[in-house]
C-alpha positions in Angstrom: -14.5 -180.5 -95.7 -12.7 -183.0 -93.4 -9.4 -182.4 -95.2 -9.6 -178.7 -94.5 -10.5 -179.1 -90.8 -8.5 -182.1 -89.7 -5.8 -180.1 -88.0 -8.5 -178.2 -86.1 -10.5 -181.1 -84.9 -10.9 -183.3 -81.9 -13.0 -186.5 -82.3 -13.9 -188.6 -79.3 -16.3 -191.5 -79.3 -17.6 -194.2 -77.0 -20.0 -197.1 -76.9 -22.7 -196.6 -74.3 -24.8 -199.6 -73.2 -28.2 -198.0 -73.8 -30.4 -197.2 -76.8 -29.9 -193.8 -78.6 -33.1 -192.4 -77.1 -31.8 -192.9 -73.6 -28.4 -191.5 -74.3 -29.9 -188.5 -76.2 -32.2 -187.7 -73.2 -29.3 -187.9 -70.8 -27.4 -185.5 -73.0 -30.3 -183.0 -73.5 -32.3 -182.9 -70.3 -30.8 -180.6 -67.7 -31.9 -182.8 -64.8 -29.6 -185.5 -66.2 -26.9 -183.3 -67.9 -25.9 -181.5 -64.8 -25.3 -184.8 -63.0 -22.5 -186.0 -65.3 -21.2 -183.2 -67.5 -17.5 -182.5 -67.4 -14.3 -184.4 -66.8 -13.5 -186.3 -63.6 -13.7 -184.2 -60.5 -15.6 -181.3 -62.1 -19.1 -180.2 -61.2 -21.5 -177.9 -63.1 -23.7 -175.1 -61.9 -26.3 -174.1 -64.5 -27.3 -170.4 -64.8 -29.9 -171.0 -67.6 -30.8 -173.8 -69.9 -33.0 -173.7 -73.0 -32.8 -176.8 -75.2 -34.0 -175.7 -78.6 -32.3 -174.4 -81.8 -31.1 -171.0 -80.8 -31.4 -171.7 -77.1 -28.5 -171.4 -74.7 -27.0 -173.2 -71.8 -25.1 -170.9 -69.6 -23.1 -172.6 -66.8 -20.0 -172.6 -64.7 -17.7 -175.6 -64.7 -16.0 -176.0 -61.3 -12.6 -177.6 -61.4 -11.4 -179.9 -58.7 -8.7 -177.3 -57.9 -11.4 -174.6 -57.2 -11.0 -172.9 -60.6 -14.3 -171.8 -62.1 -14.7 -171.8 -65.9 -17.6 -169.8 -67.4 -19.2 -171.7 -70.2 -21.8 -170.9 -72.9 -23.4 -173.2 -75.4 -25.9 -172.4 -78.2 -27.7 -175.2 -80.0 -27.6 -174.8 -83.8 -29.2 -178.1 -84.8 -31.2 -180.7 -82.9 -32.4 -184.0 -84.5 -33.7 -186.4 -81.8 -32.2 -188.9 -81.1 -29.6 -188.7 -83.9 -27.5 -185.6 -83.6 -26.9 -182.2 -81.9 -24.9 -179.4 -83.3 -23.7 -176.5 -81.1 -21.4 -173.6 -80.6 -19.4 -173.6 -77.4 -17.4 -170.7 -75.9 -16.8 -168.9 -72.6 -19.6 -166.4 -73.5 -21.9 -165.3 -76.3 -19.9 -163.9 -79.2 -16.7 -165.5 -77.9 -14.3 -165.2 -81.0 -12.6 -168.4 -79.9 -15.8 -170.4 -79.6 -15.7 -173.8 -81.3 -18.4 -175.9 -83.1 -19.3 -179.4 -82.1 -21.4 -182.1 -83.7 -22.6 -184.9 -81.4 -24.0 -188.0 -83.1 -25.9 -190.9 -81.5 -25.8 -194.0 -83.6 -27.4 -197.4 -82.8 -24.8 -200.2 -82.2 -26.8 -203.3 -81.6 -28.7 -202.5 -78.3 -26.0 -199.9 -77.4 -25.2 -196.4 -78.8 -22.0 -195.1 -80.4 -21.8 -191.5 -79.4 -19.3 -189.3 -81.2 -18.3 -185.7 -80.4 -16.6 -184.0 -83.3 -15.3 -180.6 -82.4 -13.8 -178.1 -84.8 -11.9 -175.1 -83.5 -11.5 -171.8 -85.4 -7.7 -172.3 -85.7 -5.1 -175.1 -85.3 -3.6 -173.0 -82.5 -6.8 -172.9 -80.5 -7.2 -176.7 -81.0 -3.6 -177.3 -79.8 -4.1 -175.0 -76.8 -7.3 -176.9 -75.9 -5.4 -180.2 -76.0 -2.1 -179.1 -74.3 -3.3 -176.5 -71.7 -6.9 -177.8 -71.0 -6.3 -181.5 -71.7 -9.4 -181.5 -74.0 -9.0 -185.1 -75.4 -8.6 -186.7 -71.9 -11.3 -184.4 -70.6 -13.7 -185.4 -73.4 -13.0 -189.1 -72.9 -13.7 -188.6 -69.1 -16.9 -186.7 -69.9 -18.2 -189.5 -72.1 -17.1 -192.0 -69.4 -19.1 -190.0 -66.8 -22.1 -190.1 -69.2 -21.8 -193.9 -69.6 -21.5 -194.4 -65.8 -24.5 -192.1 -65.2 -26.6 -194.0 -67.7 -25.6 -197.3 -66.2 -26.7 -196.0 -62.8 -29.9 -194.7 -64.3 -30.7 -198.0 -66.0 -29.9 -200.0 -62.8 -32.2 -197.7 -60.8 -34.9 -198.1 -63.4 -34.8 -201.9 -63.1 -35.0 -201.7 -59.3 -38.0 -199.5 -59.2 
């Protein structure tokens, strides 16, 4: 499978200094997710959120330049705290929607999170990278998750 999708994939990973259960919760609970989701300078407004297989997250990603990006995610597999599979587009039935698999693997006391995204075509993948800076944006998004979890853990130790 990898050989047939390699030219359509983006793979981003990061080590986060927290156990998989904590990272998974921050990735799947809307009260956490909306605090860190997106690249640097972006904010998120959630319209609806149902975290279960077949459920949807409908939201608007607000760019630092004032541009709004309508977003839609549907969860296709959820295995706490190991992995999440989803379809992500601008709207339900978006023909350009892509599939992502997010895995949460223990790495000592930390978690290695990996986002593997497969686009329908090489051209859509290339457009995401060149026009929307998807690789840098994905790295920043995981960086924002790591920073949010660090803040969360620090708050927890102070309470």
